[in-house]
C-alpha positions in Angstrom: 0.0 0.0 0.0 1.6 3.3 -1.1 0.7 6.8 0.2 -2.8 6.9 1.6 -4.5 10.2 2.3 -7.3 10.1 4.9 -9.6 13.1 4.4 -11.5 13.8 7.6 -8.9 12.0 9.7 -9.9 13.9 12.9 -13.2 12.1 13.3 -14.0 8.9 15.0 -13.4 6.5 12.0 -10.5 8.6 10.7 -8.7 8.6 14.0 -9.0 4.8 14.3 -8.0 4.2 10.7 -4.9 6.4 11.1 -4.0 4.7 14.3 -4.5 1.2 12.7 -2.1 2.0 9.8 0.5 3.6 12.0 0.5 0.7 14.6 0.9 -1.7 11.7 3.9 0.2 10.4 2.3 1.2 7.1 4.4 4.0 5.6 3.0 7.0 3.8 0.0 7.8 6.0 -1.3 11.3 5.3 -4.1 12.6 7.5 -5.9 15.6 6.0 -7.9 17.6 8.5 -9.8 20.9 8.5 -8.6 22.6 11.6 -5.4 23.3 13.6 -7.1 21.6 16.6 -7.4 18.3 14.6 -3.8 18.7 13.5 -2.8 18.9 17.1 -4.6 15.6 17.8 -2.4 13.9 15.2 0.8 14.9 17.0 0.8 11.7 19.1 1.7 9.8 15.9 4.8 11.8 15.5 6.9 11.4 12.3 4.8 8.4 11.3 2.2 10.6 9.6 2.4 13.6 7.3 -0.5 15.8 8.4 -2.0 18.3 6.0 -4.7 20.9 6.5 -7.4 21.5 3.9 -11.1 22.4 3.8 -13.0 19.5 2.1 -14.9 22.0 -0.1 -11.8 23.9 -1.4 -10.4 22.1 -4.5 -7.2 24.0 -4.6 -6.2 23.3 -1.0 -7.2 19.7 -1.4 -5.2 19.3 -4.6 -2.1 20.4 -2.8 -2.8 18.2 0.2 -3.2 15.2 -2.1 -0.1 15.7 -4.2 1.8 12.4 -4.5 -1.0 10.3 -3.1 -2.1 7.1 -4.8 -5.3 6.4 -2.7 -7.6 8.9 -0.9 -10.2 8.0 1.6 -13.1 10.4 2.1 -14.4 10.2 5.7 -15.6 13.7 6.0 -18.7 14.6 8.0 -20.4 17.9 8.6 -23.6 19.7 7.8 -25.8 17.9 5.3 -25.9 20.9 3.0 -22.1 20.6 2.4 -21.9 16.8 1.9 -22.5 16.7 -1.8 -20.3 19.8 -2.3 -17.4 18.2 -0.5 -17.8 15.0 -2.4 -17.5 16.7 -5.8 -14.6 18.9 -4.5 -12.7 15.8 -3.3 -13.4 14.0 -6.6 -12.1 17.0 -8.6 -9.0 17.4 -6.3 -8.2 13.7 -6.7 -8.3 14.1 -10.5 -6.1 17.1 -10.4 -3.6 15.5 -8.0 -3.3 12.3 -10.0 -4.9 10.1 -7.3 -5.7 6.7 -8.7 -8.4 5.5 -6.3 -10.9 7.2 -4.1 -12.6 5.3 -1.3 -15.7 7.1 -0.3 -17.6 6.4 2.9 -21.4 6.5 2.5 -23.9 5.1 4.9 -26.5 2.3 5.0 -28.9 5.0 6.3 -29.6 5.8 2.6 -31.8 2.7 2.5 -34.1 3.8 5.3 -35.8 1.2 7.4 -35.1 -1.7 4.9 -38.6 -3.1 5.3 -38.1 -5.3 2.2 -35.0 -7.3 1.1 -32.6 -5.3 -1.0 -29.9 -6.2 -3.5 -26.2 -5.7 -3.0 -25.9 -2.8 -5.4 -29.4 -1.3 -5.0 -29.4 2.5 -5.4 -30.5 4.6 -2.3 -34.0 5.9 -1.6 -35.2 8.9 -3.6 -36.6 10.5 -0.4 -35.7 10.2 3.3 -36.9 12.1 6.3 -33.3 12.7 7.6 -31.3 15.5 5.9 -28.0 13.6 6.5 -29.4 10.5 4.7 -30.7 12.6 1.8 -27.3 14.3 1.5 -25.5 10.9 1.5 -27.9 9.6 -1.1 -27.3 12.7 -3.3 -23.6 12.1 -3.0 -24.0 8.5 -4.1 -26.0 9.6 -7.1 -23.4 12.2 -8.0 -20.6 9.6 -7.7 -22.5 7.0 -9.8 -22.6 9.5 -12.6 -18.8 9.9 -12.5 -17.8 6.4 -11.7 -16.9 5.6 -15.3 -14.0 8.1 -15.3 -11.0 6.0 -16.3 -8.6 8.4 -14.5 -10.0 7.8 -11.0 -11.4 4.5 -9.6 -14.2 5.2 -7.1 -15.1 2.7 -4.4 -18.1 3.5 -2.3 -18.6 1.7 1.0 -21.9 1.7 2.9 -21.4 0.7 6.6 -24.3 0.3 9.0 -24.1 1.6 12.6 -20.5 1.9 13.5 -20.3 0.6 17.0 -17.6 -0.3 19.5 -14.7 1.3 21.4 -14.9 5.1 21.3 -18.1 5.1 19.2 -20.4 8.1 19.9 -23.4 5.9 19.1 -22.3 3.2 21.4 -21.6 5.7 24.2 -25.1 7.1 23.9 -26.7 3.7 23.9 -24.6 2.5 26.8 -25.5 5.6 28.8 -29.2 5.0 28.1 -29.0 1.3 29.1 -27.0 1.9 32.3 -29.3 4.7 33.4 -32.4 2.6 32.4 -33.6 5.3 30.0 -33.5 3.0 27.0 -36.4 1.6 25.0 -37.1 -1.2 22.5 -39.2 -0.8 19.4 -41.8 -3.6 19.3 -40.2 -6.7 20.8 -36.7 -5.7 19.9 -36.8 -8.0 16.8 -35.5 -5.3 14.4 -32.1 -6.0 12.8 -29.1 -4.3 14.3 -27.3 -3.4 11.0 -24.0 -2.7 12.6 -20.3 -2.9 11.9 -17.7 -3.0 14.7 -15.2 -0.1 14.2 -12.2 -2.4 13.6 -14.2 -4.4 11.0 -15.0 -1.1 9.2 -11.3 -0.1 9.4 -10.3 -3.5 7.9 -12.8 -3.0 5.1 -11.4 0.4 4.3 -7.9 -0.9 4.3 -8.9 -3.7 2.0 -10.5 -1.3 -0.4 -7.3 0.9 -0.4 -4.8 -1.9 -0.9 -6.6 -4.3 -3.3 -4.6 -4.6 -6.6 -7.4 -5.4 -9.0 -10.1 -3.2 -10.5 -12.8 -2.8 -7.8 -14.8 0.3 -8.7 -18.4 0.2 -7.5 -20.8 0.4 -4.5 -20.5 -2.1 -1.6 -22.4 -2.7 1.6 -20.1 -3.6 4.6 -21.1 -5.0 7.9 -20.5 -7.5 10.6 -20.8 -11.2 9.6 -23.5 -12.1 12.2 -27.2 -11.3 12.0 -28.1 -9.6 15.3 -31.4 -8.2 16.6 -31.7 -5.1 18.7 -32.7 -7.3 21.6 -29.6 -9.4 21.1 -27.4 -6.2 21.1 -29.1 -4.8 24.2 -28.7 -8.1 26.0 -25.0 -8.4 25.2 -24.3 -4.8 26.1 -27.0 -4.0 28.7 -26.9 -6.9 31.1 -23.2 -6.2 32.1 -24.3 -2.5 32.5 -26.9 -3.5 35.1 -29.9 -3.3 32.7 -32.3 -6.1 31.9 -33.6 -5.4 28.4 -36.7 -7.5 29.1 -37.8 -4.8 31.6 -37.3 -1.9 29.1 -40.5 -0.2 27.9 -41.8 -1.2 24.4 -42.5 1.4 21.8 -44.9 0.9 18.9 -43.2 0.0 15.7 -46.1 1.2 13.6 -46.4 4.8 14.7 -43.6 7.1 16.0 -44.5 8.4 19.5 -45.1 12.1 19.5 -43.5 14.1 22.3 -41.9 17.6 22.8 -38.5 16.1 22.1 -39.7 14.4 18.9 -41.4 17.5 17.7 -38.2 19.4 18.1 -36.5 16.6 16.2 -39.0 17.0 13.3 -38.6 20.7 13.2 -34.8 20.5 13.3 -34.8 18.1 10.3 -36.6 20.5 8.0 -34.1 21.4 5.3 -33.9 25.1 6.0 -33.9 24.7 9.8 -31.3 22.0 9.7 -28.9 24.1 7.6 -29.4 27.1 9.8 -28.8 24.9 12.9 -25.5 23.6 11.5 -24.4 27.1 10.5 -25.1 28.5 14.0 -23.5 25.5 15.7 -20.1 26.4 14.2 -20.1 29.6 16.2 -20.8 28.0 19.6 -17.7 27.0 21.6 -17.4 23.3 22.4 -17.8 23.9 26.2 -21.0 25.7 25.6 -22.3 22.9 23.3 -21.6 20.4 26.1 -23.4 22.5 28.7 -26.5 23.0 26.4 -26.6 19.2 25.8 -26.5 18.4 29.5 -29.4 20.8 30.2 -31.5 19.5 27.3 -30.9 15.8 28.2 -31.7 16.3 31.9 -28.3 17.0 33.4 -27.1 13.4 33.8 -26.8 14.1 37.5 -28.8 11.0 38.3 -27.4 7.7 39.6 -25.6 5.9 36.7 -27.3 2.6 37.7 -30.7 3.4 39.2 -33.0 0.6 40.4 -36.0 2.0 38.6 -36.6 1.7 34.9 -37.9 4.8 33.1 -41.5 4.3 32.0 -41.5 7.1 29.5 -37.9 7.4 28.1 -37.1 10.0 25.4 -37.6 8.4 22.0 -35.4 9.8 19.3 -36.6 9.5 15.7 -33.3 8.2 14.4 -33.0 5.4 16.9 -36.7 4.5 16.4 -36.2 4.1 12.7 -33.0 2.2 13.2 -34.8 -0.3 15.4 -37.5 -0.8 12.7 -35.0 -2.3 10.2 -36.3 -5.7 9.1 -33.5 -7.1 6.9 -29.7 -7.3 7.2 -27.8 -5.5 4.5 -26.2 -8.0 2.1 -22.4 -7.9 2.2 -21.7 -10.8 -0.1 -20.5 -8.5 -3.0 -17.7 -7.0 -0.9 -16.8 -10.4 0.5 -16.6 -12.0 -3.0 -14.8 -9.1 -4.8 -12.2 -8.5 -2.0 -12.1 -12.0 -0.5 -13.0 -10.4 2.8 -14.4 -11.6 6.1 -14.8 -9.4 9.1 -12.0 -10.1 11.5 -13.7 -9.3 14.8 -16.7 -11.4 15.8 -19.8 -9.9 17.5 -18.8 -11.4 20.9 -15.2 -10.1 20.6 -16.5 -6.7 19.8 -18.8 -6.7 22.8 -16.0 -7.8 25.1 -13.7 -5.0 23.8 -16.5 -2.5 24.1 -17.3 -3.4 27.7 -13.7 -3.2 28.6 -13.7 0.4 27.3 -17.0 1.2 29.0 -15.5 0.0 32.2 -12.9 2.7 32.0 -15.7 5.2 31.5 -17.5 4.1 34.7 -20.5 2.6 33.0 -20.0 -1.0 34.1 -21.0 -1.5 37.8 -18.3 -3.0 40.0 -20.5 -6.0 40.8 -20.7 -7.0 37.2 -17.4 -5.7 35.7 -15.4 -8.9 36.3 -18.1 -11.1 34.7 -18.9 -8.8 31.8 -15.4 -8.0 30.6 -14.0 -11.5 30.8 
């Protein structure tokens, strides 16, 4: 594997990918980040990385940052309104810099609730309630129209929920389970379309290093089929939460509440873009303080005896729990000869060991739950 640029290296997936390459002694790792703050975060890797700074929507800066790179990985996040713009800018910068392969991270969220079986290469939904999903789908449509360009091979990966050590999603779910503020949609039989963080990193590395022609769209995920009840049992019981005692929420109709109404308003296109624009001017400390106030302060006992009878039901998690079919990953497995290296059980054990350091595993269960 020659020089690899990781655009958006300061995020959760980008940090772990960079860390994985460096720890394995892979030369030529080039993290590309947007801010000086993220550059500082890369200092722990020392001379093993060649950190560059560039805005993902500025073609000229990106072209300079990608000079001499053979493979670029697009892991950028940000406001939905900028996702398609950054995708096209990164594509153009790759062409100008002579990059040979672009690995673009999309998301399984473009398929919605997956109420019917889908094919490996099925295009995304035309419409989606979530601005982020609509933007990711629009980026896929744009890339599909440019995938035939002979000067740049494009590989699009669609992971499900990225879970595990240091995952923000997992942290939120663990907190809800431990504090007994979680819920299950229906009986918890919906499919947990997840991918453990190191399985995603392994998929990205395979897409970067494969020597044959591999342009196309691929779903990536864990090899096991796991329900939400399975996931909550594996994670919740060591956290002191019995999933069987969690309240059940209707899977047919989203429960309306003040929180869900705010969610709906915030996801209107104009409001969502305005929200993300304003958020860039709020200091991180103020954001954390606002979140604490909105979510109730988190001053309660981390492991209360009582289960919440009316937990806050977020629209995104409600939809995720309604998924009825596991995303097919056979295309990626066959083309790349790939099998996810970390099993579900191994991922749970690693995650619980991490959560123990965060204080979410009660002392009475920590020895049993973390092996």
